[in-house]
FISETOR-680752 format. One record per residue (C-alpha): residue number from 1; x, y, z. Coordinates in steps of 0.5 Angstrom, whole numbers, plus 500, padded with zeros to 3 digits. Layout:
   pos     x     y     z
   NUM     X     Y     Z
...
//
This chain:
   pos     x     y     z
     1   517   680   761
     2   521   675   756
     3   526   674   761
     4   521   672   766
     5   518   667   762
     6   524   664   761
     7   525   662   768
     8   520   657   768
     9   521   651   773
    10   527   654   776
    11   524   655   783
    12   519   650   782
    13   521   645   787
    14   522   651   793
    15   515   653   792
    16   512   646   791
    17   515   644   798
    18   514   651   802
    19   507   650   800
    20   506   643   802
    21   509   644   808
    22   505   650   810
    23   499   645   810
    24   502   641   816
    25   504   648   819
    26   497   649   822
    27   492   645   825
    28   487   646   818
    29   491   640   815
    30   489   635   820
    31   482   638   821
    32   480   637   814
    33   483   630   814
    34   480   628   820
    35   473   630   818
    36   474   627   811
    37   476   620   814
    38   470   621   819
    39   465   623   815
    40   467   618   809
    41   468   612   814
    42   461   613   817
    43   457   614   811
    44   460   608   808
    45   460   603   813
    46   454   605   816
    47   450   601   811
    48   456   597   808
    49   454   591   812
    50   447   592   811
    51   448   592   803
    52   453   586   804
    53   457   587   797
    54   464   586   797
    55   465   593   793
    56   467   600   794
    57   462   603   789
    58   458   607   795
    59   464   610   797
    60   466   612   790
    61   459   615   790
    62   460   619   796
    63   467   622   794
    64   464   628   789
    65   460   631   794
    66   465   630   799
    67   471   633   795
    68   466   639   793
    69   466   641   800
    70   473   639   802
    71   477   641   797
    72   475   648   796
    73   477   648   804
    74   484   646   802
    75   485   651   797
    76   482   657   799
    77   488   660   803
    78   493   659   797
    79   492   666   794
    80   487   669   798
    81   492   669   804
    82   498   672   800
    83   493   678   798
    84   490   679   805
    85   497   679   809
    86   500   683   803
    87   505   678   800
    88   502   677   794
    89   505   683   791
    90   512   681   793
    91   510   674   790
    92   508   676   783
    93   514   681   782
    94   519   675   784
    95   524   673   778
    96   519   667   778
    97   515   665   772
    98   507   665   774
    99   507   658   771
   100   512   656   776
   101   508   659   782
   102   501   656   779
   103   504   649   778
   104   508   649   785
   105   501   651   789
   106   497   646   785
   107   501   640   785
   108   502   641   793
   109   495   642   794
   110   494   635   790
   111   499   632   794
   112   495   633   800
   113   489   631   797
   114   493   624   795
   115   495   624   802
   116   488   625   805
   117   485   620   801
   118   491   615   802
   119   488   612   809
   120   482   610   805
   121   485   604   802
   122   484   601   808
   123   477   600   806
   124   479   596   800
   125   484   592   804
   126   479   590   810
   127   474   588   804
   128   478   584   801
   129   479   580   807
   130   472   578   808
   131   470   578   800
   132   472   577   793
   133   474   584   791
   134   475   586   784
   135   481   591   784
   136   479   593   777
   137   474   598   779
   138   478   600   786
   139   484   602   782
   140   479   606   777
   141   476   609   783
   142   482   612   786
   143   485   614   779
   144   478   617   778
   145   479   621   785
   146   486   623   783
   147   483   626   776
   148   477   629   780
   149   481   632   786
   150   486   635   781
   151   480   638   777
   152   477   641   784
   153   483   643   786
   154   485   647   780
   155   478   650   781
   156   479   652   788
   157   486   655   787
   158   482   659   781
   159   477   662   786
   160   483   663   791
   161   486   668   786
   162   480   672   785
   163   479   675   792
   164   483   676   798
   165   478   673   803
   166   479   666   804
   167   471   665   806
   168   469   668   799
   169   474   664   796
   170   471   657   799
   171   464   659   798
   172   465   660   790
   173   469   654   790
   174   464   650   793
   175   459   652   789
   176   462   651   782
   177   465   644   784
   178   458   642   787
   179   454   645   781
   180   459   640   777
   181   457   634   781
   182   450   635   781
   183   449   638   774
   184   447   631   771
   185   442   629   776
   186   438   636   775
   187   437   636   767
   188   430   636   768
   189   431   644   769
   190   435   644   763
   191   432   645   756
   192   432   638   752
   193   436   641   746
   194   442   643   751
   195   442   636   756
   196   447   633   752
   197   452   639   753
   198   450   640   760
   199   451   632   761
   200   458   632   758
   201   460   638   763
   202   458   634   769
   203   464   632   773
   204   461   626   777
   205   459   623   770
   206   466   622   768
   207   468   620   775
   208   463   615   775
   209   465   612   768
   210   472   611   771
   211   470   609   778
   212   467   603   774
   213   474   600   772
   214   474   603   765
   215   479   608   763
   216   476   612   757
   217   480   618   754
   218   474   622   753
   219   474   622   761
   220   481   624   761
   221   481   629   756
   222   475   632   760
   223   479   633   767
   224   485   635   763
   225   481   641   760
   226   478   643   766
   227   484   643   770
   228   488   647   764
   229   482   652   764
   230   482   653   771
   231   490   654   771
   232   490   659   765
   233   485   663   769
   234   489   664   775
   235   495   666   770
   236   490   671   767
   237   489   674   774
   238   496   674   776
   239   498   678   769
   240   492   682   770
   241   495   685   777
   242   502   685   774
   243   502   688   767
   244   498   694   764
   245   497   691   758
   246   490   691   754
   247   485   686   757
   248   483   685   750
   249   489   681   748
   250   490   677   754
   251   482   675   754
   252   483   674   747
   253   488   669   747
   254   484   666   753
   255   478   665   748
   256   483   662   743
   257   485   657   748
   258   478   656   750
   259   476   654   743
   260   481   649   742
   261   479   646   749
   262   472   645   746
   263   474   643   739
   264   479   637   743
   265   473   635   747
   266   468   635   741
   267   473   631   737
   268   475   626   743
   269   468   624   743
   270   468   621   736
   271   476   620   735
   272   478   617   742
   273   472   613   744
   274   476   607   742
   275   482   609   747
   276   479   605   753
   277   483   601   758
   278   478   596   762
   279   481   594   769
   280   475   590   771
   281   477   583   773
   282   472   580   768
   283   473   585   762
   284   466   587   763
   285   467   593   759
   286   471   589   753
   287   468   584   748
   288   469   577   749
   289   473   572   745
   290   467   569   743
   291   464   575   741
   292   470   577   737
   293   470   570   733
   294   462   570   732
   295   462   577   728
   296   469   576   725
   297   466   569   721
   298   460   573   718
   299   459   571   711
   300   453   575   709
   301   452   583   711
   302   449   584   718
   303   446   591   719
   304   445   594   726
   305   440   599   727
   306   439   603   733
   307   433   607   735
   308   436   611   742
   309   433   617   744
   310   438   623   746
   311   440   627   752
   312   436   622   757
   313   437   623   764
   314   441   619   769
   315   442   613   769
   316   440   612   762
   317   445   618   759
   318   450   612   760
   319   447   607   756
   320   447   610   749
   321   455   611   750
   322   456   604   752
   323   452   601   747
   324   456   606   742
   325   463   603   745
   326   460   596   744
   327   458   596   737
   328   465   600   735
   329   468   594   738
   330   464   589   734
   331   466   593   728
   332   473   593   730
   333   473   585   731
   334   468   584   725
   335   469   584   718
   336   467   588   712
   337   460   585   713
   338   458   588   720
   339   456   595   720
   340   451   599   725
   341   447   606   725
   342   444   610   730
   343   438   613   728
   344   435   620   730
   345   428   619   734
   346   429   625   738
   347   424   630   737
   348   426   637   740
   349   421   642   744
   350   415   638   742
   351   416   639   734
   352   418   633   730
   353   421   633   723
   354   419   629   717
   355   426   625   718
   356   425   624   725
   357   418   622   724
   358   420   617   719
   359   425   614   723
   360   420   613   729
   361   416   609   724
   362   421   605   722
   363   423   603   729
   364   415   602   730
   365   415   597   724
   366   421   593   727
   367   417   592   734
   368   421   598   737
   369   416   603   741
   370   418   608   746
   371   418   606   753
   372   417   610   759
   373   422   613   764
   374   422   616   770
   375   424   623   771
   376   423   629   776
   377   420   635   773
   378   417   641   777
   379   418   638   783
   380   414   632   781
   381   415   625   778
   382   413   624   771
   383   414   619   766
   384   417   621   759
   385   417   616   753
   386   424   614   750
   387   426   610   744
   388   431   605   747
   389   432   599   742
   390   435   596   736
   391   434   591   731
   392   439   586   728
   393   438   585   720
   394   442   579   717
   395   439   577   710
   396   432   576   711
   397   432   575   718
   398   431   580   723
   399   432   580   731
   400   429   586   735
   401   431   588   742
   402   426   592   743
   403   428   595   750
   404   435   597   752
   405   434   600   759
   406   441   597   762
   407   448   595   759
   408   448   588   764
   409   448   582   759
   410   447   586   753
   411   454   583   750
   412   451   576   751
   413   444   578   748
   414   447   581   742
   415   452   575   740
   416   447   570   742
   417   442   574   737
   418   448   574   731
   419   449   566   733
   420   442   565   732
   421   441   569   726
   422   447   565   722
   423   444   558   724
   424   437   561   722
   425   439   563   715
   426   442   556   714
   427   435   553   716
   428   431   558   713
   429   434   557   706
   430   433   549   707
   431   426   550   708
   432   422   546   704
   433   415   549   702
   434   411   553   707
   435   411   554   715
   436   403   553   716
   437   400   558   722
   438   393   556   723
   439   388   560   727
   440   382   556   730
   441   377   562   731
   442   370   560   732
   443   365   565   729
   444   360   563   735
   445   366   567   739
   446   363   573   738
   447   356   571   741
   448   360   570   748
   449   365   574   747
   450   362   581   750
   451   361   577   757
   452   368   574   758
   453   372   580   757
   454   373   579   749
   455   369   584   746
   456   373   585   739
   457   373   578   736
   458   374   581   729
   459   380   585   732
   460   383   578   734
   461   384   576   727
   462   387   583   725
   463   392   582   731
   464   394   575   729
   465   395   578   722
   466   399   583   724
   467   404   579   729
   468   405   574   723
   469   406   579   718
   470   412   582   723
   471   414   574   724
   472   414   573   716
   473   419   579   716
   474   424   575   720
   475   423   569   717
   476   424   570   710
   477   417   570   708
   478   416   562   710
   479   410   563   714
   480   403   562   711
   481   397   564   715
   482   390   560   715
   483   384   562   719
   484   379   556   720
   485   372   556   723
   486   371   550   727
   487   364   552   728
   488   362   551   721
   489   367   545   719
   490   367   539   723
   491   373   537   721
   492   376   543   723
   493   373   543   730
   494   376   536   730
   495   383   539   729
   496   382   544   733
   497   381   539   739
   498   387   535   737
   499   391   541   738
   500   388   543   745
   501   385   550   742
   502   381   553   748
   503   374   550   748
   504   368   555   751
   505   362   551   752
   506   356   555   755
   507   349   554   757
   508   343   558   755
   509   342   564   759
   510   339   571   759
   511   344   577   760
   512   343   583   765
   513   339   587   759
   514   334   581   758
   515   337   579   752
   516   337   571   751
   517   343   567   749
   518   342   560   747
   519   347   554   748
   520   353   554   744
   521   361   553   744
   522   367   556   740
   523   374   554   740
   524   380   559   739
   525   387   557   739
   526   394   557   734
   527   398   551   732
   528   404   552   727
   529   406   546   723
   530   412   544   719
   531   412   537   715
   532   410   532   721
   533   412   537   726
   534   407   541   730
   535   407   546   736
   536   401   549   740
   537   401   556   742
   538   395   558   747
   539   393   565   746
   540   387   566   750
   541   388   565   758
   542   383   565   764
   543   384   570   769
   544   380   571   775
   545   378   579   776
   546   374   580   782
   547   368   581   783
   548   366   578   776
   549   370   572   777
   550   373   568   771
   551   374   572   765
   552   379   571   759
   553   384   575   756
   554   388   575   749
   555   395   575   749
   556   398   582   747
   557   401   582   739
   558   408   582   742
   559   408   576   746
   560   404   572   741
   561   410   574   736
   562   415   572   741
   563   413   566   743
   564   411   564   736
   565   418   566   734
   566   421   561   739
   567   416   555   737
   568   418   556   729
   569   426   556   731
   570   424   549   735
   571   421   546   729
   572   427   548   724
   573   432   546   729
   574   435   552   729
   575   438   552   736
   576   442   546   739
   577   437   540   741
   578   436   539   749
   579   431   534   751
   580   426   535   756
   581   423   528   759
   582   415   530   760
   583   413   523   762
   584   414   520   769
   585   410   527   772
   586   416   531   771
   587   415   539   772
   588   411   541   767
   589   414   545   761
   590   407   550   761
   591   406   551   768
   592   399   554   770
   593   396   557   763
   594   393   563   767
   595   399   566   770
   596   405   569   767
   597   402   571   760
   598   398   577   761
   599   401   583   763
   600   400   585   770
   601   399   578   772
   602   403   575   777
   603   407   569   775
   604   406   562   777
   605   412   562   782
   606   412   554   782
   607   412   553   775
   608   419   553   771
   609   416   557   765
   610   422   563   766
   611   427   557   765
   612   424   554   759
   613   424   561   756
   614   431   562   757
   615   433   555   755
   616   429   557   748
   617   433   563   747
   618   439   559   746
   619   437   552   745
   620   431   548   742
   621   427   544   747
   622   425   537   745
   623   419   534   749
   624   421   527   751
   625   416   521   753
   626   420   515   755
   627   414   511   755
   628   412   512   748
   629   417   515   743
   630   424   514   747
   631   430   519   746
   632   430   521   739
   633   437   522   736
   634   440   529   735
   635   440   531   743
   636   446   533   746
   637   443   534   753
   638   437   531   757
   639   434   534   762
   640   430   531   768
   641   427   535   773
   642   423   533   779
   643   420   527   777
   644   415   523   781
   645   413   517   777
   646   417   510   777
   647   422   509   772
   648   421   502   769
   649   428   498   767
   650   426   500   760
   651   426   507   761
   652   433   507   765
   653   436   503   760
   654   434   508   755
   655   437   514   759
   656   443   509   761
   657   445   508   753
   658   444   515   752
   659   449   517   757
   660   454   511   754
   661   453   515   747
   662   457   521   750
   663   452   525   751
   664   450   529   758
   665   445   529   763
   666   442   534   768
   667   438   531   774
   668   434   536   778
   669   432   531   783
   670   427   531   789
   671   428   526   795
   672   421   527   797
   673   414   528   795
   674   410   534   798
   675   403   532   800
   676   398   538   802
   677   393   536   807
   678   387   539   809
   679   387   539   817
   680   390   545   820
   681   396   544   825
   682   398   549   831
   683   402   553   826
   684   397   553   820
   685   397   547   815
   686   403   543   815
   687   405   538   809
   688   407   531   809
   689   413   529   806
   690   413   522   803
   691   420   519   800
   692   420   519   792
   693   422   513   789
   694   423   514   782
   695   428   508   781
   696   433   513   778
   697   438   512   784
   698   440   505   781
   699   443   508   776
   700   446   514   780
   701   449   509   785
   702   452   505   780
   703   455   511   776
   704   458   513   783
   705   453   518   786
   706   447   518   791
   707   442   523   793
   708   441   522   801
   709   433   521   803
   710   434   528   807
   711   433   535   807
   712   439   540   808
   713   437   546   813
   714   442   551   814
   715   443   557   819
   716   446   561   813
   717   439   562   809
   718   434   567   806
   719   430   571   811
   720   423   572   809
   721   419   578   811
   722   414   578   816
   723   407   581   815
   724   406   587   820
   725   400   584   822
   726   404   578   825
   727   409   583   829
   728   413   584   823
   729   421   583   822
   730   424   577   819
   731   424   569   820
   732   429   565   817
   733   427   559   812
   734   432   554   814
   735   430   550   808
   736   432   556   803
   737   440   556   804
   738   444   562   801
   739   450   559   798
   740   456   564   798
   741   462   565   794
   742   467   561   799
   743   462   555   798
   744   462   556   790
   745   467   552   786
   746   470   559   783
   747   476   555   779
   748   471   553   774
   749   471   559   769
   750   463   558   768
   751   462   559   775
   752   468   564   777
   753   463   570   777
   754   457   567   781
   755   458   570   788
   756   452   567   791
   757   445   565   790
   758   439   561   793
   759   437   554   793
   760   431   551   796
   761   429   544   799
   762   435   541   798
   763   438   534   799
   764   445   533   800
   765   449   529   796
   766   454   523   797
   767   460   520   793
   768   462   513   792
   769   469   514   792
   770   471   507   790
   771   466   506   785
   772   469   513   782
   773   476   511   782
   774   475   504   779
   775   471   507   773
   776   476   513   773
   777   470   518   773
   778   472   525   775
   779   468   528   780
   780   467   536   781
   781   464   539   786
   782   460   545   784
   783   457   548   791
   784   456   546   798
   785   452   549   804
   786   455   553   809
   787   459   550   815
   788   452   551   819
   789   448   546   816
   790   445   540   818
   791   440   534   816
   792   433   533   817
   793   430   526   816
   794   424   522   818
   795   418   526   820
   796   420   532   817
   797   417   539   818
   798   420   545   815
   799   416   550   819
   800   421   555   822
   801   418   555   829
   802   418   548   829
   803   425   547   827
   804   430   546   833
   805   437   548   831
   806   442   543   833
   807   449   544   837
   808   455   546   833
   809   458   539   833
   810   452   536   829
   811   453   541   824
   812   457   541   818
   813   458   543   811
   814   455   538   805
   815   456   538   798
   816   449   540   794
   817   451   539   787
   818   456   535   783
   819   458   534   775
   820   461   527   774
   821   465   526   767
   822   468   520   764
   823   467   514   760
   824   461   511   765
   825   460   504   765
   826   453   501   763
   827   448   499   769
   828   446   494   764
   829   452   491   762
   830   452   483   762
   831   444   484   763
   832   439   482   758
   833   436   488   755
   834   429   490   758
   835   423   489   754
   836   418   495   753
   837   412   494   757
   838   406   495   752
   839   400   499   756
   840   396   499   750
   841   394   491   751
   842   389   489   756
   843   391   484   761
   844   386   479   758
   845   389   480   751
   846   394   474   749
   847   395   477   742
   848   402   478   740
   849   404   481   734
   850   411   478   732
   851   412   483   726
   852   413   489   731
   853   419   485   734
   854   425   488   732
   855   433   487   733
   856   435   492   738
   857   443   491   738
   858   448   490   743
   859   448   494   750
   860   454   499   750
   861   457   497   756
   862   462   502   756
   863   460   509   754
   864   464   515   750
   865   466   521   755
   866   459   524   758
   867   457   528   763
   868   452   528   769
   869   450   534   773
   870   446   532   779
   871   443   537   784
   872   438   534   790
   873   433   539   788
   874   428   541   783
   875   426   548   786
   876   432   551   783
   877   428   551   776
   878   422   555   779
   879   420   562   777
   880   421   564   785
   881   428   563   784
   882   429   564   776
   883   428   571   773
   884   425   571   766
   885   430   576   764
   886   436   571   766
   887   440   577   770
   888   440   574   777
   889   445   569   780
   890   440   563   780
   891   438   564   773
   892   446   565   770
   893   448   559   775
   894   443   554   771
   895   444   557   764
   896   452   556   765
   897   451   549   767
   898   447   547   761
   899   452   551   757
   900   457   547   760
   901   454   540   759
   902   453   542   752
   903   460   544   751
   904   458   552   750
   905   463   554   756
   906   465   561   752
   907   458   563   752
   908   457   561   760
   909   463   566   761
   910   460   571   757
   911   454   571   760
   912   456   571   767
   913   462   576   767
   914   457   582   768
   915   454   579   775
   916   454   584   780
   917   452   580   786
   918   458   579   790
   919   456   578   797
   920   461   578   803
   921   464   572   806
   922   461   569   812
   923   463   574   817
   924   463   574   825
   925   460   580   829
   926   466   581   832
   927   470   582   825
   928   465   587   823
   929   465   591   829
   930   473   591   828
   931   472   593   821
   932   467   599   822
   933   471   602   829
   934   478   602   825
   935   475   605   819
   936   470   610   822
   937   474   612   829
   938   481   609   829
   939   484   612   822
   940   482   619   825
   941   485   618   831
   942   491   616   828
   943   491   622   824
   944   490   626   831
   945   495   623   834
   946   500   624   829
   947   498   631   828
   948   499   632   836
   949   506   629   835
   950   508   633   830
   951   505   639   834
   952   509   637   840
   953   515   636   836
   954   515   643   833
   955   514   646   840
   956   520   642   842
   957   524   645   837
   958   522   652   838
   959   523   652   845
   960   530   649   843
   961   531   655   839
   962   529   660   844
   963   533   657   849
   964   539   658   845
   965   538   665   844
   966   536   666   851
   967   543   664   853
//
């Protein structure tokens, strides 16, 4: 036996080549390849163009299931055939080591799998021509397929070694491979205490990790372990047929090896977690440079406490792993002040230890409560509670992320929180005195409360007290709560009305039970004050509840905490200040107060509350009333969104000089005012569109850009679903163009991962090249329409049934958004300074207070380098296009532009790197048809033709040999 073991690899090449050639000496190889290509091509491309995403994710999702069936079919003959025809005994008695035989057969089968998989590279090549394909996940997917194929191949050879029947070998191999594929998807059948183990055993779990574009040593260790165990099992089977030694010694040795393999995997879970290679183009799964810089500059201890239930079902089973890896990267990039801890909050089998209960109570104290996740149990869809949150503690400042249900944007959220905490600590240390929180709550509210859906009036105080208590933990105990009763103090009543507290008036009435309720009034509202600044918080909102009509609901405690926290940060100037012009009938910051605040209620789609919420997470919104106070100092950027009022020369002067000081301006302009009319037309109520003359055009034209008085319509647009009662189907909304990847300026790093989004009621822009060149102003096109766009002006209608699509020669691509940068010339250079109109003096008064006249100084005729962003629509800011979490492309686009205007490009790059929306380029039906036919039908036909050619060549060679012997 010793001599036999020494001759390892001596005949490896011969065995490998013979086994590999044997595949193609029979039709089975070609049949398997043709079936594989036909099935994968049809399953993938049948829905590919409907999904309209430039990625191979769906293909790689299919592979484990297809491999589970096809690979056992490839390997079932390798030993079973030898046993069936009687050559197995000869094989094991040859002077060749068993390892050489096993490895030769394994690599031959693996090479066949690679050849079978190779034609599918045409999928990626075709997609790269019609979309922006990230080759990182593609490379990872094929690398994962190689490891998965190797594991299934080893299992298939093992099942072939234990039986002489090929069909039995195939069935056993298929069952094992299929179980390893689906085990992480049926964890609801398994006791909770063992879910983690079975989840780790899932081959599909590890394959999907690699196919995302990240090569992780833990996944590689898993696949190598499976391959080793299966191949060693084959070795044991062969030795059992050849040797007569005790089985105990053989299987005892195998048991030792198994223990070693298990230990390697356990150690790998903890020690190998940092050995990762991120292949994605945007390094989605790696820490950004700005995150490393932020965490490395910590001067005070930062502690992160993670409360995450263990052994969660798919897809949440991967979230904890990603979060752990991410925090480990933060720790590696950070200094001694950064640390994190995972707390066990998972109860086992309906029992809960004192320690777990303590951890759960700690999570609750931080505002982290279980969220409901959907699972399937006993053929029913059920909901289980799971902790999935974390809290960041920096000094006395606490930031809570209560729910982490996805890893998308998680790095941005954590880094932004750390940045904000650093700023907040500095701001709180400088707070002089207390931050006053006043709750106006009339005692008379308990009279009317039960009739308007507010039964527990005393409970309102408890809710507010609890919210402020939690906020105090996050704000260095600087908050002081006062509960004031406007019903008993006229001064408090006047103050409540000053701060727009909700006022309820009711006349005397008799209720349904005959009780007489006298006439009365009450107030409820909150205000937060610091020094001479104040911010209102509406906590009671009207809702319409059929059939009861108008009722009222109190905001949830968590919502009060969140909104009050934002207001406090604004009062303390914790974030960079951004000015928002509230005069001139711009879009309201608050929207409809009856929408969006109450859980379960639909948001007001026409308001911009989602945009404001996102802005407040990174910046501090400062309301600017040009007609009263002017533009305050300290604002880096000024937002002008959808104004409808006329700007006076003095208003324009303020904007002009603000730009001259080297600041940025973002203009979201509407060329028309939409006027709703009462009459019903042929196709329903049609609004009228009146030209919107704000006076801002004078400034923009002077700077070198104009907004056309027209709407852009585009055939490449959003299609709305038609109700079944009106026939069903879809109708194109030409005024809602879909901006695709090829029409976005991806050369800009803050836009290069935004692949598509939707605009709404856009007006095209035009540049005045001579003006720009004369003043040395740089213009950058951000995005444009498709080439199938046209303008509508004059008598405008946007109803799809009334729009006539013009001929192709009347369509063209038009610019929709620009950024201008440079030293702008003042519109008022060489002119007199405009005088502010005092509207408080009536026309019949001649009084002039000369003491109020102050010297304004000279006009800045040429400014420091500034930026202007211009887009011909304010619709891009509305809730129907921007989600409140900031994850969708429209939200990322707008926020990234705001970041760029505020010189925070690194934040923008970090925010957008996880964007998954990656639509295909505009592609003709002919090209789509060719891609589908080629990959579904032509590739299998090529294999068939190749197989026939080789078969005919073999027949020809056989006949030549026969003819030689016949002579």
